[in-house]
ZAMARGU-4260 file (C-alpha; in steps of 0.2 Angstrom, whole numbers, plus 5000, padded with zeros to 4 digits):
<rodrens>
0) 5474/5537/5492 | 5457/5546/5490 | 5449/5534/5503 | 5464/5538/5515 | 5462/5557/5513
5) 5443/5556/5516 | 5446/5546/5532 | 5459/5558/5539 | 5447/5573/5535 | 5433/5564/5544
10) 5445/5561/5559 | 5450/5579/5560 | 5432/5585/5559 | 5427/5573/5573 | 5441/5579/5584
15) 5436/5598/5582 | 5418/5594/5586 | 5424/5584/5602 | 5435/5599/5608 | 5421/5612/5605
20) 5409/5601/5615 | 5421/5598/5629 | 5424/5617/5631 | 5405/5620/5632 | 5404/5607/5645
25) 5418/5614/5656 | 5410/5631/5656 | 5394/5625/5662 | 5402/5615/5676 | 5412/5630/5681
30) 5396/5640/5683 | 5388/5626/5693 | 5403/5625/5705 | 5403/5644/5708 | 5384/5643/5713
35) 5387/5628/5725 | 5402/5636/5733 | 5393/5652/5737 | 5378/5642/5745 | 5390/5633/5756
40) 5399/5649/5762 | 5382/5657/5766 | 5377/5642/5776 | 5393/5643/5786 | 5390/5661/5790
45) 5371/5658/5795 | 5373/5642/5805 | 5390/5641/5812 | 5405/5631/5808 | 5404/5615/5797
50) 5409/5598/5803 | 5425/5590/5795 | 5419/5581/5780 | 5429/5574/5766 | 5426/5584/5750
55) 5418/5576/5735 | 5431/5578/5721 | 5418/5575/5708 | 5408/5591/5713 | 5420/5602/5723
60) 5438/5603/5727 | 5437/5610/5746 | 5448/5604/5760 | 5446/5609/5778 | 5462/5617/5785
65) 5460/5611/5802 | 5454/5595/5811 | 5450/5604/5828 | 5431/5603/5832 | 5432/5617/5844
70) 5438/5629/5831 | 5425/5641/5825 | 5434/5647/5809 | 5438/5635/5796 | 5450/5638/5781
75) 5443/5630/5764 | 5456/5624/5751 | 5448/5622/5733 | 5457/5611/5719 | 5458/5620/5703
80) 5450/5611/5689 | 5460/5609/5673 | 5456/5601/5657 | 5469/5590/5649 | 5469/5582/5632
85) 5467/5563/5629 | 5478/5557/5615 | 5473/5541/5606 | 5489/5532/5600 | 5480/5523/5585
90) 5471/5530/5571 | 5462/5513/5567 | 5452/5503/5580 | 5444/5486/5581 | 5435/5476/5594
95) 5448/5462/5595 | 5463/5473/5596 | 5469/5482/5612 | 5471/5501/5610 | 5481/5514/5620
100) 5478/5532/5625 | 5489/5544/5634 | 5486/5559/5646 | 5500/5571/5650 | 5499/5581/5667
105) 5512/5594/5674 | 5513/5586/5691 | 5510/5569/5701 | 5493/5563/5701 | 5483/5548/5706
110) 5472/5537/5695 | 5453/5538/5697 | 5445/5529/5712 | 5432/5522/5701 | 5433/5517/5682
115) 5418/5525/5672 | 5406/5513/5665 | 5404/5514/5646 | 5395/5503/5633 | 5408/5508/5620
120) 5424/5505/5629 | 5431/5492/5641 | 5445/5500/5651 | 5459/5487/5655 | 5471/5496/5666
125) 5479/5514/5669 | 5497/5516/5673 | 5505/5533/5678 | 5524/5536/5678 | 5535/5551/5678
130) 5538/5559/5661 | 5555/5567/5666 | 5569/5563/5678 | 5564/5578/5689 | 5548/5570/5692
135) 5537/5585/5689 | 5528/5580/5673 | 5519/5564/5673 | 5511/5553/5660 | 5496/5541/5661
140) 5494/5527/5649 | 5477/5520/5647 | 5474/5502/5639 | 5456/5499/5633 | 5447/5488/5621
145) 5433/5494/5610 | 5416/5485/5613 | 5407/5488/5597 | 5410/5494/5579 | 5405/5511/5572
150) 5405/5528/5581 | 5410/5526/5599 | 5414/5538/5614 | 5429/5537/5626 | 5422/5543/5643
155) 5430/5557/5653 | 5443/5553/5666 | 5448/5563/5681 | 5466/5563/5689 | 5468/5571/5705
160) 5483/5580/5714 | 5484/5589/5730 | 5479/5606/5722 | 5472/5602/5705 | 5459/5591/5697
165) 5464/5586/5679 | 5450/5580/5668 | 5449/5573/5650 | 5435/5577/5638 | 5424/5563/5631
170) 5432/5559/5615 | 5423/5551/5599 | 5432/5538/5588 | 5426/5526/5575 | 5429/5507/5577
175) 5431/5497/5561 | 5428/5479/5556 | 5438/5467/5544 | 5430/5466/5527 | 5431/5454/5513
180) 5443/5459/5499 | 5440/5458/5481 | 5459/5460/5478 | 5463/5444/5488 | 5459/5425/5485
185) 5462/5411/5496 | 5458/5392/5492 | 5460/5375/5500 | 5459/5361/5486 | 5459/5343/5492
190) 5466/5330/5480 | 5450/5320/5483 | 5434/5320/5493 | 5435/5302/5498 | 5450/5294/5507
195) 5453/5279/5519 | 5457/5282/5537 | 5476/5284/5539 | 5479/5288/5521 | 5487/5306/5519
200) 5476/5317/5509 | 5485/5331/5500 | 5477/5349/5501 | 5484/5363/5490 | 5484/5380/5498
205) 5484/5395/5487 | 5484/5413/5492 | 5485/5428/5480 | 5483/5447/5480 | 5486/5462/5469
210) 5490/5473/5483 | 5508/5480/5486 | 5519/5468/5496 | 5525/5482/5508 | 5507/5485/5514
215) 5505/5467/5521 | 5505/5466/5540 | 5499/5454/5553 | 5493/5438/5545 | 5480/5428/5554
220) 5473/5411/5548 | 5468/5397/5560 | 5459/5382/5552 | 5447/5374/5564 | 5453/5356/5560
225) 5471/5360/5566 | 5464/5358/5584 | 5456/5342/5581 | 5464/5327/5590 | 5458/5315/5577
230) 5466/5324/5562 | 5484/5325/5559 | 5491/5339/5549 | 5509/5339/5541 | 5516/5353/5530
235) 5531/5347/5520 | 5547/5357/5520 | 5548/5370/5506 | 5560/5365/5492 | 5558/5381/5481
240) 5573/5392/5476 | 5579/5403/5491 | 5574/5420/5483 | 5556/5414/5482 | 5555/5408/5500
245) 5545/5417/5512 | 5540/5415/5530 | 5522/5416/5536 | 5511/5411/5551 | 5498/5398/5547
250) 5487/5388/5560 | 5498/5393/5574 | 5514/5387/5565 | 5528/5395/5556 | 5530/5390/5538
255) 5542/5393/5524 | 5532/5394/5508 | 5535/5399/5490 | 5529/5416/5484 | 5529/5421/5466
260) 5526/5439/5462 | 5520/5444/5444 | 5535/5446/5432 | 5528/5463/5425 | 5524/5470/5443
265) 5537/5464/5455 | 5531/5475/5469 | 5514/5466/5470 | 5512/5452/5483 | 5508/5439/5469
270) 5504/5421/5474 | 5508/5410/5488 | 5507/5391/5485 | 5511/5376/5497 | 5504/5359/5501
275) 5498/5351/5517 | 5494/5333/5521 | 5479/5329/5532 | 5477/5311/5539 | 5460/5307/5547
280) 5461/5294/5561 | 5443/5290/5562 | 5431/5285/5548 | 5415/5295/5544 | 5409/5311/5535
285) 5421/5325/5540 | 5414/5343/5538 | 5427/5356/5536 | 5420/5374/5538 | 5426/5389/5528
290) 5444/5394/5532 | 5447/5413/5534 | 5464/5421/5530 | 5465/5439/5537 | 5478/5451/5534
295) 5481/5470/5539 | 5485/5482/5525 | 5495/5497/5532 | 5488/5514/5526 | 5499/5525/5516
300) 5515/5520/5508 | 5519/5507/5521 | 5536/5501/5526 | 5549/5488/5522 | 5540/5471/5521
305) 5556/5461/5526 | 5569/5473/5534 | 5580/5458/5540 | 5586/5442/5531 | 5577/5430/5543
310) 5562/5421/5536 | 5551/5424/5551 | 5554/5443/5553 | 5543/5450/5539 | 5528/5460/5541
315) 5516/5445/5542 | 5522/5442/5559 | 5519/5459/5566 | 5506/5460/5579 | 5491/5472/5576
320) 5494/5481/5592 | 5510/5488/5585 | 5501/5496/5570 | 5493/5513/5570 | 5483/5516/5554
325) 5478/5501/5544 | 5463/5491/5537 | 5459/5473/5539 | 5454/5462/5525 | 5450/5444/5523
330) 5447/5430/5510 | 5438/5413/5514 | 5440/5396/5506 | 5423/5387/5503 | 5418/5374/5515
335) 5420/5355/5510 | 5415/5338/5515 | 5428/5323/5516 | 5421/5305/5516 | 5433/5295/5527
340) 5431/5276/5524 | 5437/5263/5537 | 5452/5252/5533 | 5446/5234/5531 | 5451/5222/5545
345) 5453/5207/5533 | 5471/5202/5529 | 5478/5216/5539 | 5495/5212/5545 | 5503/5217/5562
350) 5518/5223/5551 | 5506/5236/5542 | 5513/5254/5547 | 5500/5265/5537 | 5510/5265/5520
355) 5499/5268/5505 | 5501/5266/5487 | 5510/5273/5477 | 5525/5268/5487 | 5542/5261/5482
360) 5556/5254/5494 | 5574/5252/5490 | 5587/5243/5501 | 5606/5246/5502 | 5620/5240/5514
365) 5635/5250/5517 | 5647/5235/5518 | 5644/5219/5508 | 5659/5209/5515 | 5659/5208/5534
370) 5662/5196/5549 | 5650/5186/5560 | 5643/5198/5573 | 5649/5214/5564 | 5637/5228/5565
375) 5632/5234/5547 | 5620/5248/5543 | 5605/5245/5531 | 5596/5259/5523 | 5578/5258/5517
380) 5573/5272/5506 | 5554/5274/5505 | 5548/5284/5490 | 5530/5290/5492 | 5519/5305/5489
385) 5516/5307/5508 | 5527/5319/5517 | 5542/5314/5528 | 5532/5316/5545 | 5518/5303/5539
390) 5530/5289/5534 | 5534/5275/5546 | 5540/5257/5546 | 5537/5244/5558 | 5553/5237/5567
395) 5563/5225/5556 | 5562/5212/5571 | 5545/5208/5564 | 5552/5202/5547 | 5552/5183/5547
400) 5566/5182/5534 | 5578/5190/5546 | 5575/5179/5561 | 5589/5167/5564 | 5600/5176/5551
405) 5602/5194/5558 | 5601/5202/5575 | 5591/5218/5572 | 5591/5234/5582 | 5572/5239/5584
410) 5576/5258/5582 | 5577/5267/5566 | 5587/5283/5561 | 5576/5294/5550 | 5582/5305/5535
415) 5572/5318/5526 | 5571/5317/5507 | 5560/5327/5495 | 5551/5312/5489 | 5550/5302/5505
420) 5560/5296/5520 | 5576/5286/5523 | 5576/5273/5537 | 5593/5267/5544 | 5594/5251/5554
425) 5608/5242/5562 | 5610/5223/5560 | 5622/5209/5564 | 5624/5193/5554 | 5623/5178/5565
430) 5630/5164/5555 | 5642/5162/5540 | 5627/5153/5531 | 5621/5170/5527 | 5624/5174/5509
435) 5612/5189/5507 | 5602/5201/5516 | 5585/5193/5512 | 5570/5201/5503 | 5559/5210/5515
440) 5540/5210/5515 | 5532/5227/5518 | 5513/5228/5518 | 5505/5243/5510 | 5487/5247/5507
445) 5481/5249/5489 | 5468/5263/5490 | 5462/5260/5472 | 5458/5242/5475 | 5454/5243/5493
450) 5465/5228/5498 | 5482/5225/5506 | 5497/5219/5497 | 5516/5216/5501 | 5530/5226/5493
455) 5545/5214/5491 | 5562/5222/5491 | 5577/5215/5482 | 5589/5204/5491 | 5607/5211/5493
460) 5622/5199/5491 | 5633/5197/5506 | 5649/5188/5511 | 5650/5184/5529 | 5667/5177/5536
465) 5670/5169/5553 | 5676/5179/5567 | 5691/5172/5577 | 5686/5155/5571 | 5668/5156/5576
470) 5655/5153/5562 | 5640/5160/5572 | 5637/5174/5584 | 5629/5171/5601 | 5615/5184/5603
475) 5614/5181/5622 | 5631/5190/5624 | 5622/5206/5619 | 5609/5204/5633 | 5615/5204/5651
480) 5598/5205/5659 | 5583/5194/5657 | 5572/5200/5642 | 5556/5196/5651 | 5549/5207/5665
485) 5534/5203/5675 | 5518/5212/5672 | 5510/5217/5689 | 5493/5221/5682 | 5478/5208/5682
490) 5475/5192/5691 | 5480/5174/5687 | 5467/5161/5681 | 5455/5152/5692 | 5460/5135/5700
495) 5451/5120/5695 | 5447/5105/5706 | 5462/5093/5708 | 5460/5074/5707 | 5458/5072/5725
500) 5439/5077/5725 | 5427/5068/5736 | 5423/5055/5723 | 5441/5051/5721 | 5444/5050/5739
505) 5430/5037/5741 | 5436/5028/5726 | 5454/5027/5732 | 5448/5021/5749 | 5439/5006/5741
510) 5454/5002/5731 | 5466/5002/5746 | 5454/4992/5757 | 5452/4978/5745 | 5470/4979/5738
515) 5473/4960/5737 | 5456/4956/5729 | 5460/4969/5716 | 5477/4962/5713 | 5470/4944/5710
520) 5456/4950/5699 | 5469/4960/5689 | 5480/4944/5686 | 5464/4934/5681 | 5458/4948/5670
525) 5475/4949/5662 | 5476/4931/5659 | 5459/4931/5651 | 5461/4947/5640 | 5479/4944/5635
530) 5475/4932/5620 | 5461/4943/5614 | 5472/4959/5615 | 5486/4950/5606 | 5475/4945/5592
535) 5468/4963/5591 | 5485/4970/5591 | 5491/4958/5578 | 5476/4962/5566 | 5479/4981/5569
540) 5498/4981/5564 | 5497/4967/5550 | 5485/4970/5536 | 5488/4953/5529 | 5484/4944/5545
545) 5468/4955/5547 | 5462/4949/5530 | 5466/4931/5534 | 5457/4933/5551 | 5442/4940/5542
550) 5442/4926/5529 | 5444/4913/5543 | 5429/4920/5552 | 5418/4920/5536 | 5423/4902/5533
555) 5419/4896/5551 | 5402/4905/5550 | 5397/4896/5533 | 5388/4879/5535 | 5397/4863/5533
560) 5395/4853/5516 | 5389/4868/5506 | 5395/4877/5491 | 5396/4893/5501 | 5408/4883/5513
565) 5419/4879/5498 | 5419/4897/5491 | 5424/4904/5508 | 5438/4891/5510 | 5445/4896/5493
570) 5444/4914/5498 | 5453/4909/5514 | 5467/4901/5505 | 5469/4916/5493 | 5471/4928/5507
575) 5483/4917/5516 | 5495/4918/5501 | 5491/4937/5498 | 5481/4933/5482 | 5465/4942/5477
580) 5448/4934/5480 | 5443/4922/5467 | 5461/4920/5460 | 5464/4903/5469 | 5465/4888/5457
585) 5469/4870/5459 | 5487/4873/5452 | 5490/4885/5466 | 5484/4871/5478 | 5497/4859/5471
590) 5511/4872/5471 | 5509/4883/5486 | 5502/4870/5499 | 5518/4860/5498 | 5528/4875/5502
595) 5518/4878/5517 | 5524/4861/5524 | 5506/4855/5526 | 5502/4837/5529 | 5500/4826/5514
600) 5483/4820/5519 | 5477/4838/5520 | 5484/4842/5503 | 5476/4827/5495 | 5459/4832/5503
605) 5460/4849/5496 | 5465/4843/5479 | 5450/4831/5478 | 5439/4845/5484 | 5446/4856/5469
610) 5443/4842/5457 | 5425/4839/5462 | 5422/4858/5462 | 5430/4860/5444 | 5419/4845/5437
615) 5404/4853/5444 | 5408/4870/5436 | 5416/4865/5419 | 5410/4847/5414 | 5395/4845/5403
620) 5387/4832/5416 | 5387/4845/5430 | 5389/4832/5444 | 5385/4837/5462 | 5401/4840/5471
625) 5403/4834/5489 | 5411/4846/5500 | 5421/4838/5515 | 5422/4845/5532 | 5434/4859/5532
630) 5434/4867/5549 | 5448/4857/5557 | 5458/4859/5541 | 5455/4878/5541 | 5461/4878/5560
635) 5478/4870/5554 | 5480/4881/5539 | 5476/4897/5550 | 5490/4892/5562 | 5502/4890/5547
640) 5497/4907/5540 | 5500/4916/5557 | 5518/4910/5556 | 5520/4915/5538 | 5512/4933/5541
645) 5524/4936/5556 | 5539/4932/5545 | 5533/4944/5532 | 5530/4958/5544 | 5547/4956/5551
650) 5555/4957/5534 | 5545/4972/5530 | 5551/4980/5546 | 5569/4978/5542 | 5567/4984/5524
655) 5564/5002/5520 | 5547/5005/5512 | 5545/5013/5495 | 5534/5027/5502 | 5548/5032/5514
660) 5561/5032/5499 | 5549/5043/5489 | 5547/5056/5504 | 5566/5056/5507 | 5570/5059/5489
665) 5557/5073/5487 | 5564/5081/5502 | 5582/5080/5495 | 5576/5087/5479 | 5568/5102/5487
670) 5583/5105/5498 | 5595/5104/5483 | 5584/5116/5473 | 5584/5129/5487 | 5603/5128/5488
675) 5604/5133/5470 | 5591/5147/5471 | 5595/5165/5475 | 5597/5167/5494 | 5585/5178/5504
680) 5570/5177/5492 | 5553/5171/5498 | 5553/5158/5485 | 5569/5151/5492 | 5562/5150/5509
685) 5547/5141/5502 | 5558/5128/5495 | 5567/5125/5512 | 5550/5124/5520 | 5544/5111/5508
690) 5560/5101/5511 | 5557/5102/5530 | 5539/5096/5528 | 5545/5081/5517 | 5559/5076/5529
695) 5546/5077/5544 | 5535/5065/5534 | 5549/5053/5531 | 5553/5054/5550 | 5535/5049/5555
700) 5535/5034/5544 | 5547/5026/5557 | 5561/5024/5544 | 5578/5032/5547 | 5570/5045/5559
705) 5586/5052/5567 | 5593/5058/5550 | 5576/5064/5544 | 5573/5075/5560 | 5590/5081/5558
710) 5588/5086/5540 | 5571/5094/5544 | 5579/5105/5557 | 5593/5110/5544 | 5579/5115/5532
715) 5569/5125/5545 | 5585/5133/5550 | 5589/5139/5532 | 5571/5146/5531 | 5573/5156/5547
720) 5561/5146/5557 | 5571/5144/5573 | 5557/5137/5584 | 5554/5123/5572 | 5572/5120/5569
725) 5575/5118/5588 | 5560/5106/5589 | 5567/5095/5575 | 5584/5095/5582 | 5577/5089/5599
730) 5567/5076/5590 | 5583/5070/5582 | 5592/5069/5599 | 5579/5056/5604 | 5585/5044/5590
735) 5604/5050/5590 | 5608/5056/5607 | 5627/5054/5605 | 5628/5063/5588 | 5640/5078/5589
740) 5632/5086/5574 | 5615/5086/5581 | 5621/5094/5597 | 5631/5107/5588 | 5617/5113/5577
745) 5605/5113/5592 | 5617/5124/5601 | 5619/5136/5586 | 5600/5137/5584 | 5598/5141/5603
750) 5611/5155/5601 | 5601/5164/5589 | 5585/5165/5599 | 5580/5182/5607 | 5574/5178/5624
755) 5587/5177/5638 | 5582/5169/5655 | 5591/5169/5671 | 5593/5150/5675 | 5602/5138/5663
760) 5594/5123/5656 | 5596/5108/5667 | 5596/5089/5663 | 5579/5080/5666 | 5577/5061/5668
765) 5561/5063/5659 | 5570/5070/5643 | 5581/5054/5641 | 5577/5045/5625 | 5563/5033/5627
770) 5568/5023/5612 | 5586/5020/5619 | 5579/5016/5636 | 5568/5002/5629 | 5582/4996/5618
775) 5593/4994/5633 | 5579/4985/5643 | 5580/4970/5631 | 5598/4965/5633 | 5597/4969/5652
780) 5582/4958/5653 | 5591/4944/5644 | 5606/4946/5655 | 5595/4945/5670 | 5587/4928/5664
785) 5605/4922/5661 | 5610/4927/5678 | 5595/4918/5686 | 5599/4902/5676 | 5617/4903/5682
790) 5611/4906/5700 | 5600/4891/5699 | 5615/4881/5694 | 5628/4887/5706 | 5618/4896/5720
795) 5633/4905/5728 | 5635/4923/5735 | 5642/4930/5719 | 5628/4924/5708 | 5615/4930/5721
800) 5623/4948/5721 | 5623/4948/5702 | 5605/4944/5701 | 5600/4957/5714 | 5611/4970/5704
805) 5604/4965/5687 | 5586/4965/5694 | 5588/4982/5701 | 5595/4988/5685 | 5581/4981/5675
810) 5568/4989/5686 | 5577/5006/5686 | 5577/5005/5667 | 5559/5001/5667 | 5555/5015/5679
815) 5565/5027/5668 | 5555/5021/5652 | 5539/5024/5661 | 5544/5041/5667 | 5550/5046/5650
820) 5533/5040/5642 | 5523/5049/5655 | 5532/5065/5651 | 5532/5063/5633 | 5525/5079/5626
825) 5529/5088/5642 | 5542/5100/5634 | 5540/5112/5619 | 5546/5126/5608 | 5537/5142/5603
830) 5536/5142/5584 | 5529/5159/5579 | 5537/5176/5578 | 5531/5182/5594 | 5517/5179/5606
835) 5511/5187/5623 | 5510/5175/5638 | 5494/5177/5647 | 5489/5175/5665 | 5475/5163/5661
840) 5469/5152/5646 | 5461/5166/5636 | 5465/5182/5627 | 5454/5191/5640 | 5467/5189/5653
845) 5481/5201/5656 | 5498/5198/5649 | 5510/5189/5661 | 5525/5199/5655 | 5528/5216/5648
850) 5537/5209/5634 | 5532/5195/5621 | 5539/5178/5620 | 5549/5175/5604 | 5552/5161/5591
855) 5563/5147/5598 | 5559/5149/5617 | 5559/5132/5625 | 5547/5128/5640 | 5540/5114/5650
860) 5521/5110/5650 | 5512/5110/5666 | 5494/5108/5661 | 5482/5110/5646 | 5465/5117/5645
865) 5456/5116/5628 | 5468/5125/5616 | 5479/5133/5629 | 5495/5127/5638 | 5501/5132/5655
870) 5520/5132/5653 | 5535/5135/5664 | 5550/5144/5658 | 5568/5139/5662 | 5569/5152/5676
875) 5553/5145/5684 | 5540/5158/5679 | 5524/5153/5672 | 5511/5159/5659 | 5498/5153/5647
880) 5500/5152/5628 | 5490/5145/5613 | 5494/5127/5609 | 5493/5129/5591 | 5508/5142/5591
885) 5520/5129/5599 | 5527/5112/5595 | 5529/5099/5608 | 5544/5087/5609 | 5537/5069/5608
890) 5548/5056/5616 | 5544/5041/5604 | 5548/5023/5607 | 5546/5019/5588
</rodrens>
């Protein structure tokens, strides 16, 4: 109060001095004008009339009464100079606040032609308007901005009418500046000075003052980092009691915060406390300068702080220009440095959505008993220390556990909670096999350990009933347009030279010119190479025969009549009867050789050689044994062994192997264990995956392949791997092309895929099962031979036509087999969640489509370059995809 009184006294003193000074100045100006006027009149009397000149309003106020140059007498009109007061509307001035002043005159005037130049004041504009309806009295409003602090002078202004010149005196005023207040405190307190990029950092904001609340006006606080594009700031919603809530401007935003006044002095402002969360998008050392909070304190008793009930209608939102007498005070928070560390790229998943620990996720479903295809809402409640605006989840379409089981809407509905955010998604169960909403894997980043980990939600039991008799829902009914649209940007891959290069042209010319020579050479080469090829083939597929052939070769290389020859012969006999080396005895010779239907002379020769060798090895005299010539005998034995090994191979081919039984039994065990486990858990899906792998291993062992591929497809289907399931069902069709269950399961799996293309799938001759084509060639061939023999016997028209038809049929079957074999592996399925098709065999090429290709999309292979496949979709469009993210359909003969 004392300071305000002193300030008002000083203002009145300055105003009195200013008025006295202006009066003295006006008196001096009047004397000067009188002298100048007298001089002009004297000059007119001495030198004749004066030319018409426009008077200078700044010096004189004379106007000539006539414009006639021949007139010798001129009438002079002088403006009367009057002093008017300059009224300053404010009592307090600052260099950043526009101030106003007013001048009242009794008649209509015009504003000065030129604005005075001053180092103290910048004049913005002057507006003149009638003060009353009669229009006599006028009022001039001058808007100006002080240019410097301290004592300043507002320059004199002159307003001119037809008869008067109104001048304002030069006026002094004092311009103030904001000052630091010891009664006010402002702090920004970060929870940590080290944080990972993307991790919301909590900053507590505290503002306190002991001043009276009704004095506070015009709050100004603009943290510099609020305008940084690489820094995101979210201020959570205030949850305090309503009587403690207060609106305030902060950083260009309107906030509702909690204000707690002292209990013993409720009229004081007290303390404001709220939290804000800052997320840094780029790593590095971030320097945050001091943040200033400035407020205007109204002089005197002030007025009502919040005259209305609205949060944003209190004194803190009043502009400075609306105040008259006030002072400005501020408080600053100390500067700080924040070390922002980059997130590690290792083990980072595409499903990571910037969730950080601590974090908990709850899953609930509105209706747990529903029908196939019925829409149900799934609520995911995320509990986190981060605010609502900084919590997000990736679409549930990226969850592998939902694929093949649910059709998921990619959008979320969001709900605010004090401790986090609620996300609501809509899903449809696709099959009655669904018994639970599966566990979700939500990746989060553990800031304490610096690693990623998954939060596993609990599965929710469901009961899915058929809808109008249908046990599955066709997703393609929801999409009426193709899900893939072409990407116009980028160029396609470079073309490689075709096979018709210059070298190939010359080579093909040589082959065509000497066709008959090459055909004859081919037949001769075939006749020569066939026995060797048959021998090599037999050794490759029959391990027993391979050992026999090796032993026979060692026997033939050993010199005749030597002990080495006899030992090699014994080893040859042992391998011939599937016995270990050195295990052959004379007793085996008497028992086994007779079963081999060998000639008696040969058996006797072998027995004598055994006796001689045994006497040499075990008798005391050690007589020298005589080894007979064994090469011819070995040739006859080898011929017998060939027949015996072929019979053993045939028996083994018709009898399931022990290894196959083991793979099949393990697969069945895994599948049964998965059926008994809790549906929807990752552990259950892992059991289904292990069962599928075991069934695939059993299928590749060439025993019961149709059932093995079918069961593998079922296991992959249960684990949510639609692409692998479709591939296994198509492999099963090669061995069981007429199986209705295989077709039904394949149709159900295809109905759950995401991608919808324009053209339907068409039947291709190359997709016919090679195994069944080859099986059909055999009876057709025997039938052709029978018809040829009948034709040789009867030689009539009917037998001739029959032979022609049979020959054509056999040749057509052979052509189909060759075509199917050449196109084996020419079709495939995408087996990953999603992948972008490219315009060339590299990730550097642009994407071929705006959307990604999804799990279960089938295609045809056009070409291959390194680890990339050029594929054609069902509607004819093409793109390149990595080969290791697909599975090809192999049309097997075995």
